[in-house]
C-alpha positions in Angstrom: 15.5 16.0 -35.6 18.3 15.3 -38.1 20.3 12.1 -38.4 21.4 10.7 -35.0 25.1 9.8 -34.9 27.6 8.8 -32.3 28.6 12.4 -31.6 25.0 13.2 -30.7 24.9 10.3 -28.3 28.2 11.3 -26.8 26.8 14.8 -26.2 23.8 13.4 -24.4 26.0 11.4 -22.1 28.1 14.5 -21.3 24.9 16.3 -20.3 23.5 13.4 -18.3 23.0 14.3 -14.6 22.6 10.6 -13.7 25.8 9.4 -15.3 27.4 9.2 -11.9 25.2 6.2 -11.1 26.9 4.0 -13.7 30.0 3.8 -11.5 27.9 2.1 -8.9 27.7 -1.1 -11.0 30.0 -3.8 -12.1 29.6 -3.8 -15.9 31.6 -6.5 -17.8 33.9 -5.0 -20.4 32.6 -5.4 -24.0 29.1 -6.4 -22.9 26.0 -4.2 -23.2 23.2 -5.3 -20.9 19.9 -4.6 -22.5 18.1 -7.1 -20.3 17.9 -5.3 -17.0 14.2 -5.7 -17.2 14.8 -9.4 -16.6 18.0 -9.3 -14.4 19.5 -6.1 -13.3 23.3 -5.4 -13.2 25.5 -6.2 -10.2 26.0 -3.2 -7.8 29.6 -3.0 -6.8 28.8 -2.7 -3.1 26.9 -6.0 -3.2 30.1 -8.1 -3.3 31.5 -6.4 -0.2 28.2 -6.6 1.6 27.8 -10.3 0.9 31.4 -11.0 2.0 30.7 -9.2 5.3 27.5 -11.1 5.8 29.2 -14.4 5.2 32.5 -13.8 7.0 31.4 -11.7 10.0 27.7 -11.9 10.5 27.3 -15.6 9.6 30.9 -16.8 10.1 31.5 -15.1 13.5 28.1 -14.0 14.7 26.3 -17.2 13.8 22.7 -17.4 15.1 23.3 -14.3 17.2 23.1 -12.2 14.0 19.4 -12.7 13.8 19.3 -10.0 16.5 22.7 -8.4 16.5 22.9 -7.9 12.7 19.3 -7.1 12.1 18.5 -10.2 10.1 15.1 -10.7 11.6 13.9 -7.2 10.9 15.2 -7.1 7.4 11.9 -8.0 5.6 10.2 -5.0 7.2 13.2 -2.7 7.0 13.7 -3.3 3.3 10.0 -3.3 2.7 9.8 0.2 4.1 12.5 1.3 1.6 10.6 -0.2 -1.3 7.4 1.4 -0.1 8.9 4.8 -1.0 9.3 3.7 -4.6 5.7 2.5 -5.0 3.7 5.1 -3.2 3.1 3.0 -0.1 3.3 3.8 3.6 5.6 2.6 6.3 4.4 -0.8 7.4 2.6 -1.7 4.2 5.3 -3.5 2.4 7.1 -6.8 3.3 10.0 -8.4 1.6 9.6 -12.2 1.5 9.6 -15.3 -0.7 9.1 -15.1 -4.5 6.6 -13.0 -6.5 4.5 -16.1 -7.2 4.3 -17.1 -3.6 3.4 -13.5 -2.6 0.8 -13.4 -5.3 -0.8 -16.6 -3.9 -0.8 -14.9 -0.5 -2.4 -11.8 -1.8 -5.0 -13.6 -3.9 -6.0 -16.0 -1.1 -6.3 -13.1 1.4 -8.4 -11.1 -1.1 -10.7 -14.0 -1.8 -11.3 -14.5 1.9 -12.1 -10.8 2.3 -14.6 -11.0 -0.6 -16.3 -14.3 0.1 -19.3 -15.3 -1.8 -17.9 -14.1 -5.1 -16.8 -17.0 -7.3 -14.4 -15.4 -9.9 -10.8 -14.2 -10.1 -10.6 -12.0 -13.2 -7.5 -11.3 -15.3 -6.4 -10.6 -18.8 -4.5 -12.6 -21.4 -1.6 -10.1 -21.4 -0.8 -11.0 -17.8 2.5 -12.7 -17.0 1.8 -16.5 -17.3 3.0 -17.4 -13.8 0.4 -15.1 -12.4 -2.3 -16.9 -14.3 -0.8 -20.2 -13.1 -1.1 -19.2 -9.5 -4.7 -18.1 -10.0 -5.5 -21.4 -11.6 -3.8 -23.3 -8.7 -5.7 -21.4 -6.1 -9.0 -22.0 -8.0 -8.2 -25.7 -8.3 -7.5 -25.9 -4.5 -10.9 -24.2 -3.8 -12.8 -26.6 -6.0 -16.1 -25.5 -7.5 -16.3 -22.4 -5.3 -13.8 -20.4 -7.3 -12.8 -20.1 -11.0 -10.5 -17.9 -13.1 -11.9 -15.8 -16.0 -9.4 -14.5 -18.5 -10.4 -11.8 -21.0 -8.7 -9.5 -23.5 -7.2 -6.3 -21.8 -9.8 -4.1 -23.5 -12.6 -6.2 -22.0 -11.5 -5.9 -18.4 -13.8 -3.0 -17.4 -16.9 -4.6 -19.0 -16.1 -8.0 -17.3 -16.3 -6.5 -13.8 -19.4 -7.6 -11.9 -20.7 -8.6 -8.5 -19.5 -12.1 -9.2 -15.9 -11.1 -9.3 -14.0 -11.3 -6.0 -10.6 -10.2 -7.2 -9.1 -8.5 -10.3 -5.4 -9.5 -10.7 -3.3 -7.6 -13.3 0.2 -6.8 -14.2 0.7 -3.0 -14.5 3.3 -3.2 -17.2 2.9 -5.7 -20.0 5.9 -8.0 -20.0 6.1 -8.2 -23.8 5.1 -4.7 -25.0 5.9 -2.5 -21.9 2.5 -0.9 -22.2 1.4 0.7 -18.9 -2.1 0.0 -17.6 -4.0 2.9 -16.0 -3.8 1.6 -12.4 -5.9 4.4 -10.9 -8.8 4.2 -13.4 -8.9 0.4 -13.4 -8.8 0.2 -9.6 -11.5 2.8 -9.2 -13.8 1.0 -11.7 -13.2 -2.4 -9.9 -14.0 -0.8 -6.5 -17.2 0.5 -7.9 -18.3 -3.1 -8.4 -17.0 -4.2 -5.0 -14.0 -6.0 -6.5 -10.6 -6.0 -4.8 -7.5 -5.5 -6.9 -4.1 -7.2 -6.9 -1.4 -5.6 -9.0 1.9 -7.2 -10.1 4.6 -4.5 -10.1 7.5 -6.7 -11.3 8.1 -4.6 -14.4 7.1 -1.3 -12.7 9.1 -1.0 -9.5 12.3 1.0 -10.0 11.3 1.7 -13.6 8.2 4.0 -13.5 6.6 6.1 -10.9 4.0 4.2 -8.9 1.5 5.5 -6.4 -0.4 2.6 -4.8 -2.1 4.6 -2.1 -2.9 7.4 -4.5 -4.8 4.7 -6.6 -6.3 3.1 -3.5 -4.8 -0.3 -4.4 -5.7 -3.2 -2.2 -2.7 -5.6 -2.7 0.4 -5.6 -4.8 3.4 -7.8 -5.4 6.7 -7.4 -7.2 10.2 -8.9 -7.7 13.6 -7.7 -6.6 15.9 -8.9 -9.3 14.9 -6.6 -12.3 15.1 -2.9 -11.9 15.9 -3.1 -8.2 19.2 -5.0 -9.0 18.8 -7.4 -6.1 20.5 -10.3 -7.9 19.2 -13.6 -9.5 16.3 -15.0 -7.5 16.3 -12.0 -5.2 13.4 -11.9 -2.6 10.1 -10.4 -3.8 7.7 -8.1 -1.9 4.1 -7.8 -1.0 2.0 -4.7 -0.3 -1.2 -4.8 1.7 -3.1 -1.6 2.3 -3.4 -0.6 6.0 -7.2 -0.8 5.7 -7.0 -4.6 5.0 -4.2 -5.7 7.3 -6.3 -6.5 10.4 -8.8 -8.7 8.5 -6.6 -10.2 5.8 -5.3 -13.7 6.5 -3.3 -15.5 3.9 -3.6 -19.2 3.6 0.1 -19.7 3.9 0.2 -19.2 7.7 3.8 -19.9 8.4 5.5 -19.6 11.8 7.3 -16.3 10.9 3.8 -14.8 10.4 2.7 -15.8 13.9 2.2 -13.0 16.4 4.8 -14.7 18.7 6.8 -17.1 16.6 9.3 -18.0 19.3 6.5 -19.0 21.8 6.1 -22.1 19.5 2.4 -22.3 20.1 0.6 -25.1 18.4 -2.2 -22.8 17.2 -1.7 -20.1 14.6 -2.5 -16.5 15.5 -1.6 -14.0 12.8 0.9 -11.2 13.6 -0.4 -7.7 13.6 0.0 -5.6 10.4 2.1 -6.6 7.4 4.2 -9.1 9.3 1.3 -11.7 9.1 2.4 -12.1 5.5 5.7 -13.6 6.5 5.8 -17.3 6.0 9.1 -19.1 6.4 12.6 -18.0 7.4 13.9 -15.2 5.2 17.0 -15.8 3.0 19.5 -13.5 4.6 22.0 -13.5 1.7 19.3 -12.5 -0.7 17.9 -9.9 1.6 21.4 -8.3 2.0 22.0 -8.2 -1.7 18.5 -6.7 -2.4 19.0 -4.0 0.2 22.1 -2.7 -1.6 20.2 -2.5 -4.9 17.3 -0.7 -3.2 19.6 1.7 -1.4 20.9 3.0 -4.7 17.5 4.7 -5.3 18.3 7.0 -2.3 20.9 8.7 -4.6 18.3 10.1 -7.0 14.6 10.5 -7.6 12.3 8.1 -9.4 11.0 11.1 -11.5 14.6 11.7 -12.7 15.2 8.1 -13.5 11.9 8.0 -15.4 12.8 11.0 -17.5 16.1 9.4 -18.5 14.4 6.1 -19.2 12.0 7.8 -21.6 14.8 9.6 -23.4 16.8 6.3 -23.8 13.8 4.4 -25.1 12.8 7.2 -27.5 16.4 7.3 -28.8 16.3 3.6 -29.3 13.0 3.8 -31.3 14.3 6.7 -33.4 17.6 4.9 -34.1 15.9 1.7 -35.1 13.7 3.6 -37.6 16.7 5.4 -38.9 19.1 2.5 -39.2 16.9 -0.6 -39.5 13.6 0.8 -40.9 14.0 -1.2 -44.1 14.5 -4.6 -42.4 11.0 -5.6 -41.3 11.0 -4.6 -37.6 7.7 -3.7 -36.2 7.5 -1.6 -33.0 5.6 -3.7 -30.4 5.8 -1.2 -27.6 3.6 2.0 -27.5 5.1 4.9 -29.4 3.6 7.3 -26.8 6.2 7.9 -24.1 3.6 8.1 -21.3 2.3 4.6 -22.2 5.7 2.8 -22.5 7.6 1.6 -19.4 11.1 0.2 -19.0 11.8 -1.8 -22.2 11.3 -1.5 -25.9 10.0 -4.4 -27.9 10.1 -5.1 -31.6 8.5 -7.9 -33.6 10.3 -9.5 -36.4 9.7 -12.7 -38.4 13.3 -13.7 -37.8 13.2 -12.6 -34.2 14.8 -15.6 -32.7 17.7 -15.7 -35.1 18.3 -11.9 -34.6 18.3 -12.3 -30.8 20.9 -15.1 -31.1 23.1 -13.2 -33.5 23.3 -10.0 -31.4 23.9 -12.2 -28.3 27.0 -13.5 -30.1 28.1 -9.9 -30.3 27.9 -9.5 -26.5 24.6 -7.7 -26.5 22.3 -9.2 -23.8 18.6 -8.9 -24.6 15.8 -11.4 -24.6 13.3 -13.1 -26.9 9.6 -13.8 -26.2 7.6 -16.1 -28.5 6.5 -16.0 -31.1 8.6 -13.2 -32.5 9.3 -10.4 -29.9 12.7 -9.0 -29.2 12.9 -7.1 -25.9 15.5 -4.5 -25.0 15.6 -3.3 -21.4 16.0 0.4 -20.5 17.8 0.8 -17.3 18.8 4.5 -16.7 21.0 3.8 -13.6 23.7 2.2 -15.6 22.9 2.6 -19.3 24.3 5.5 -21.4 23.1 6.9 -24.6 26.2 5.5 -26.5 25.1 2.0 -25.4 21.9 2.5 -27.4 23.8 3.7 -30.4 26.1 0.7 -30.3 23.2 -1.8 -29.9 21.4 -0.4 -32.9 24.6 -0.4 -35.0 25.1 -4.0 -34.1 21.5 -4.9 -35.1 22.0 -3.2 -38.4 25.2 -5.2 -39.0 23.3 -8.4 -38.2 20.6 -7.5 -40.8 23.0 -6.3 -43.5 25.1 -9.5 -43.3 22.2 -11.8 -42.6 24.1 -13.1 -39.6 20.8 -14.2 -38.1 20.4 -16.8 -40.9 22.2 -19.7 -39.3 20.5 -23.1 -38.6 21.7 -23.1 -35.0 20.1 -19.7 -34.4 16.7 -21.0 -35.4 16.4 -23.5 -32.5 15.0 -21.9 -29.3 16.9 -22.9 -26.2 15.3 -23.8 -22.9 16.1 -20.3 -21.6 15.7 -17.1 -23.5 
């Protein structure tokens, strides 16, 4: 391919069959969001939906809205919609709590199902909070459970009859490398190991087939590619075959088979609803449902195709425009192995991140030197990619990154 210029990107946008989705989002003028892999953009209908929830359902309906407005059923209703995006069946996905809390539920349930095995296995590319939750569960269990962390390439060899649960993130949060879910799950099952997958960087970004891979448990968040808003509720998947026997340690009243009987003894609800815990956050549920409903307007396969084209364009433009400035591609070059963001390493990564942020380009930085750029085909256009790379080149040409205040990492990046 010859030199990529603005006209080329404009032509791609004119040919984009998904361009209509961009109008569904509130996009601040002059700002390019390249961080949808951390926090998705605001769907326009979310504002009206939340206003209706507050003014009518809460303001006028008050407690009656738990029944009249469908508040109580929302965790299962929205869960069934997410199930379509991750290859799960109706009644296998529940929206509730945070990803970390749901991971604790899944891990504890899996450990109970596989008693007598003392190890939770993971790798050191996992998202740190997942490792923290494993460590917390192991600490709670005392000497009967421990966490073993290995390199990603060592996972299959580390599987044994001592491992109760393998817990992994499907998409590496730094590099965007996609793990082979089907192969890893199959190899784990051959050793009698149950598997918990974190789909936080997968759902809404790549095609996922949990049942096709015979996955046992999975969790994921609602605020990245699902565009559910900051702190949006997360979800948990439990395969049908485990639901009657799985009992999470967090046995809250909403997970009781008859919560409004107010019995003093816990009896788990049938099916996925036993993974409820406390009262669901209605405002968060309402916002998340708007984001999830947008996926009904297209197909995951089409979103994935555009995502690959956007990320490939970004990589090609970075090579073309910034190839002499010391950037190192941290993400896989192979399109099939790369998910919904593109990462570059650079010795001055923090300063570059801060300098392009000052130019109204929202990305993020992960220590020690990784710049991440989210690829979100619902609302990104090809010209966005061109403008971002052009800005990065300007930052490098002018050494705008070389400011003392840019070298100090803030509490949030």
